[in-house]
C-alpha positions, 0 to 999 in steps of 0.5 A: 840821100836818106837811109830809107832810100839807101835800103830801097836801092839795096833791095832793088839791087838784090831783086835784080841779082835774083832775076839774073840768077834765075835767068841763068841756064842752071838755076840755084835751088833755094835750101838752107845751104843754097840760094840768096838771102839779104842781111842788114847789119849794124856797120859797127860789126861789118868786119865780123859779119864779112868774115862769117859770110866769107866762110859760109859762102866758101863752104856752100858755093851755091849760097849768096848772102847779100849784106847792107851795113847801116845804122842800127835803127835802119836795120831794125826798121828794115826787118819791121818793114819786111825789106829783109829777114835777117839783121845784126844789132846790139839789142833784142827785139822788144815784145811789142816788135816781136808781137807785130812780126808774129801778127804778120805771120813771121816766126822770130828767132833771135840770139845773142851771138857775141859781146863786143867791147868798145875800145879807146884808141889814141895815137902812139905819140900820146903818153896817156895810158889809162882813162877812168869811166868818170874821166871819159864821161867828162871828156865826152861832155866837154868838161875836160878839153885838154890832155894836160887835164888828164895827165898834168904836165902833158904839154906836148899835146893840145885839145882832146878831139873825140872821134866816133864812126858816125852820128847815128851809130850804136857806139854813139848811142851806147856811150851817150846812154851809159856814160852821160845818162842820155846827155849831150856831147861836148863840142869836142866830139866829131863824127867820121863816116865809118869805123875805119875812118876813126882808126885812120883819124887817130893814127894821123892825129896825136890829139885824137881819141877814138871810140871803136868796136874791138874787132876793128883793132884786133888781129888774130895772129894765127889767121890774119895772113891765111887765104880764104880757103885756109881760114875756112879750114882753120875754123873747122878745127878747134885751134887756139887763137892769139889776139893782139891789137894793131900797133898803128894805134895805142889801146888805152886801159879803162878803169871802172867807177871806184876801181883801182885796176884798169884793163884793156879790152882783151877777151878774158877781161870782157868775159869776167866783166873787168873791162867796163865798156861792152855791149851785146851783139844779137842776130835776129831772123824771120827767115823760115826753116829750110831757107838760106836765111835760116841756114846762115843764122844756124851757121853763125850761132853754131860752132863754126860761126862762133869760132869765127867770132873768137878770131875777131877779138869779140867774145863769142856767146858760146866760148869754146874750150881750148887747150894750152900746152905749157913747156 
């Protein structure tokens, strides 16, 4: 089934859902906090947007945000084909794309909402701790194929297996463009079906190295065990967060070109530019003012939505001040 077919099926399901709601005795008024809106999101950011939707729908019980998680190109196509009014991707629209939407009487709003780091994860049995950008490029191109080429004497490991989420993902595109200048990957690079599948493959295979958005391996220690209600209330407060990485995998430090020090993808190192593998996250909408789609866009770009971003491990566009007490 093609991606365009999937989008069509999703659109059909959304229409049926709308009909079902309208057929109820109590109709839901369409406002900025009630009604139904669709969202097409780069699958790399599924767990981020799922939390945004969860809290928004908890705060506004009459609101329903219906997401579809797909690849970035399909998300942008869905906006330009008028199949959805809101998307989440890794780039802003080009001027040509904006002009096209405006020529069809669409008002375009777009905002960077966060910065996502791409983490390199390996199995805990792998004794490699650091990779440099040149080493990563040589692994991706197939010039380095064995772990003992990275750490001499590392003979308990075998051939390096690189795993991405899927072939059309924005993660693949970023690594190809930024590290290989658009070149081809080597035969040691494999595609999975989802970011979670990358995590599972690395957790099960000591020779694998996964490349995945940091939100998939980050855990906010202060909110990960909270109920939906308690998490929504925590977002309303300006609490500090305590981010750690999932211990089922090991997160490598990455060293930039000609750099001495290597860093892990913690938010501070994303913020000051020390961690070298990062990309922007944009939210783009053509939803008119006063609609539920515009209401959700305002929520995500506002204080509460940005606080949720902070709990996922990505760096929100608006960094909220926090207080740290030292005894």
